[in-house]
C-alpha positions, 0 to 999 in steps of 0.5 A: 553512483547516481542519487534518488530522493524517494518521498513516501507518506502514509496517511491511513494504513501501511500500503504506500510504505510497503509498496514503496519499500519494495520499489526502493529495494530494486532501486538501491542496487543502482542508486544511492537512495534517500527515503523521506518518510512522514507517516507513523512509524511501525515497530518491526517494519523492515526497510531495505538495507543500505537506504538512507531514511529521513523522517519528517515530523509525523502526520496522519489523517483522521476524519479527513483532517491532518493530525499531528502524531505526538503532541506538543506542536500545532499542525501549522508549526509542523507543516512549516517544519516539514516544508523546511526540512524537506527542502533542506534534504533535497538540497543536501542530497542533490538527487539526479531523480525524484520519485513521489508516491501518489502526488498529485493524484493523491496526497492533495493535503500535502501540497503545502510541502510537495509543490515547493519541493517540485518547484525547487526541482524545476528551478535547480538549473540542472536536469533532475528526472521526476516521477510519480508512483501510483497504485492501480485504483485512483480517485476512488471517492464515492462522490463525483461532484468535484471530479472535473475540477480535481482532474484539471488540477492533476493535469496541471501539476503533472504537466508542470512537474512530472516526467514519468507516471508509473502506474503499478497495475496491469492494464489488462486488469485495471486501467488508469483511464477507468477512473481518470478521464483526462489521461490523454491530456497528460504530457508525462510519459505513462508507464504501466509497470505491472503490479508490485509484489513483495519478494518471498520472505526467504525464511524469515519465519522459523519452521516452529512458528509456521508448523502446528498440529492443526491447519492454519487460517490467517486473518488480517486487516492491513494497517489496522485503522480499517476492518474493525467491522470484519473482526467484530463479525468474525469473533462470534463466528470463531466460537462456532468454527471452533466446534466445526473445523480443526484449524488455528485462526491467527489474527493480525490486527494491524500495528495501527489499530487503536490500543483500546480496540486491540485490547477489546479484540484480545479480551473477546478471543481470550479462552479460545484455544484455536485463536492467536491474536498478534498486532503485526508481522512483516512476514504475512506472505510466509503465513499465507503460503502455509495457510489453508485460507486467508480472511482479509480486506482487499488493500493493494499489498494484501491482494498481491500476497493472496495472488502470489501465495495461491491461498484461497481468500475471502476478501471483505473490501473496506467501505472507506471509499471505492478503492478496495471494492473495485479491486476486489470485484476485478480480482474475483472475476479473475478467480483470485479471491471471493468477496464477502459482503457486509450482510455475510458477517452474521456469525452463522452465515460467516461460519458457513462461508469459512467452512465452504472455502476450507472445503474447496482447499487451496486455490493453487499456484499463485503467480501468472494471473497478471504482470506482477514484476512492477518493482523491478520494472519501475527501477529499470525504467527509472534508471534509463529515464534518469540517464536520458534526462542527464544526457539532455534527451528528456523534456525539461519542466513545463511552465 
């Protein structure tokens, strides 16, 4: 069986790992897969069975800087160890294909280890198919001043190292060239896979946990490092809503929410019998299929779960950059969700929005809005591309 090395790194939330995990689930049927992960581990996160996982010393980003997770070593020491370890894994696995999540469009801070990896691939003296896996919205920073230089760097690295660029979007919804003006300069094959949507939970939750005497509203903020303003606005509104709607509000704070913030959320909702607070569930889709309403951010994976489940959604896009705003407005135009604005987080106004959404009922059947079989499409294309590369039908690395 052919082998694939899949590199994934979460620097802020969970989205990249969730999407990568779903793609790997489809790759695992036709490849021996080694996942290399260098982000913060999440208890309870379920990786596909039968996949070898190698963990690099963990890093995350805070205020634009790389931070070592777990003390004891400097950033310089960890970067040296990660580069050495990544190259050692590559040479041990000797893969026929390599997939790197995000780079060079994102993960620029990880060039210290990814460029040496890609140079090793190109210098291996044997055919190895290299692909980049990319979400629907890229280069979403609010500042445009350095855009030209950044795009030039991306083009150079793509043309030197990458055979195929997988864009996990439906081009009828969001096109890469809307945010990246030099798409025509890339010599790599560009493939729109459709959106990557997780498979159904398959009964991962018991009927007892999902059932209840009152209808359900699900509140989620992704990994938990963002969305604190949404939760801060929602908590006082919950007091109003407890008197107006006979619903249970199940809040998932995200496994990466700082402990102090999580404790504060629990204290503020203590004594509210209609509110349940938990850190994390790997079965968000199961809850959304049961819920009458979702109140959420608009990260990639949550937006996919909302679309698939058919639940009505009030989406508050994070203002960290433009990514979630762009996606939310495009999905609102498709009728998948309704956007919440910052000015609507006042308790009475937010309670009105929630009551209005609940009065509309569920949105309806979820699928069919756009191409949403991106994991399967990626795996099938990659299998064929690796075969072509091994047969000498694909171009070698460019220098």
